N, C-alpha and C positions, 0 to 999 in steps of 0.2 A: 608619861604619854597617854593621851585620851584614847580609848578604844576606837573611835570613829576617825582617827588620823589615817592619811593615806600610808601605803607600805613604805614609802621612802622618806618618811618624815624624820626618822631618827638616824639617818646614815652618817651625817657629818661630812667634813671636807674630805676625808679619805674614801668614804663610799661614794660621794659625788665624783671623784676623780676615777674610781673604779668603773662607774657607769659610763663616763665618758670614754675611757678606753675601750670598753666592751662594745659600745655603740659605734665607734669608729672601727674596731676590728671586725664588726658585723658587715659594715658598709664596704670595708677593704675586701673582705671575703667575697662579696657579692660581685665587686668590680673585677677582681681578679679571676673569680670563678666562672666568668662568661655571663655577663649581665644580660639577662633576658627581659626587655622593656615591657613585655606583655604581663609577664609572670611575677617578677621580682620588684615590682614597684611598691607593693604593700609591705614587703619585707624591708625595703630601703626606708620606707616612711617610718617602720617600727624603729629601726636602728637611729633614725634621726630623732624620733621621740626620746628614745633612751639617752642620747647625747644631750637633748635639750633639758631633760630632767636632772641629768648629772651636773650640767652647768648651773642650774637654778640651786640645787642642793649645796653644791660646793661654795658658790658665791654668797648664798644665804649664811651658810655655816661661817665663813671667813668674815664676812660683815658683822655678823653678831659677836664673834670673837673679838674683832677690832674695837667694837663699841664697848664691851666688858672690860677690856683691858686699857682703858683711858688714864689710869693712874700712873703710867710710864712716861709721861711727859716731862717738861722743865720744872713743873711745880711739885714734883714727887721726890725732893731731895730731903 
């Protein structure tokens, strides 16, 4: 992995799923803990960014895995 890669570059599908769960948990915590529209908007935005990064990481890892495993089709007998 290059040194200038972002912090989430090597997480893979499990790391992406963990980020999604953490972001949804943070958003749920804000909503259940008495959401203050004035002060909690930035924290909710941060939780949404964590969910979005997790979705991109998990989706990208799964797509690259499915492209690499192309030999399992009908022609691999």
